[in-house]
C-alpha positions, 0 to 999 in steps of 0.5 A: 325911722320904722321906714328905714329898719324895715328896709334894713331888716326885710330888703337886701338892695341896700348896703346896710340891708346886705350887711345885716343879711350877712351878719345874720346868716353868720349868726345862724350858722353858728347858731346850728354848729352849736346845737350840733356840737351839743349834741355830742355827750362828752362836750354837753357833759364838760361844757354845759354851761358854755352852751347854755351861755352861748344858747342864750345869747342867740337866743336874745339875739333872735328875740331881738330880731323878732320883734325888731321884724314885728314892729317894723313891718307894715303889717305886723299880723301878717308877718306874724302868721307868714310861713317866715315869720313862724319859723322865726318864732320857732327858732326861739321858742325852745329855750323859752320851753325849756326854762318855763317846763323843767325836769327831766320828763320833759327834757325829750319834748324840749330837745325836738323843740330845740331841733326845730333852730337848725330851720333857722337855716331855711333864711338862705332861701331869700338870697337864692335866686334860683329858688323860685325856679326850683319851687315852680319846677316842684309844683309842676312835676308834683302830679307827675310824681303823685302818680308815680308813689301811688303806682310804687305804693301799688306795687310794694303793696302786691309784693309785700301781700305775694312775699306773705303768702309764699314765705310765712310767718316762719321766715319772718315774714308775719304780717302784711304790713311787716311784708311791705315794709320789706318790699319798700327796703327792697325796691329802694335798694337799701337792704337792711337784710333783717327780713330776708326770703328762703325759699326758692320762690320767694327769692325769685320775688325778691329778684324782681323787685331789686330789678324794679327798683333799679328801674324805677330811682331815677324816675323822679329825678328825670321828672324834676328835671324836666320840669326845671328845663320848662321852668328855665326856657319860659323864663327866657322866651320871647313872647313876641317872637318866641326865640330862646335867650341867654338866662340874663338876657333882658332883650330879645336877641333876635327881636329887640323886645323886652323879655319879661 
């Protein structure tokens, strides 16, 4: 029975497993929707008891699911301390914390924990066969993006320092961290406008920062795109003849060798 339950809960290659996953996904989506709607003050005030009941229904269902996963897992402790095991327990803890720690001064903290229920949607990743390719691309581009971010941090630090020297506190640049904040907002093309340069030299530096921002904003996208292209090509290249094949090919179109 434990083995059969394990196949249903942890695997999706059977009819029962697919049905379980579909029902679970709908419950996840509905629970997240309830959280979003509950945050609206009018609905929260008028339908508090309804939301409270629905929340406990979802909490009980996900608690039963979590206990069944532990019971059916061949290695329970490995599941408990795995990434998805932690996500599953964080999805049900907030309601119990709210029950054990009542009071207004605890409410904000409990709300922050309750927002973790949104991470139930992360279970969608297990149904996405392209997630592995995306993870490979992110790992492959992590070094390049780290170097890029280091260069951006250095650049905004220099720009912020220059603006602090040029504009001064009388124009709103009261400190170097405040000026670095302005540089980040400007380079990322967000442009809040809460701090603006007043002098001609400051406006000239601001123009340079805007142009630099437009020139570098697409760099991370380009890096990840290249790595994604490499990942897809590497999965469909024949090791025997190095010929590229369609994504769904199981055998090489050139030499007939099986593609791993």
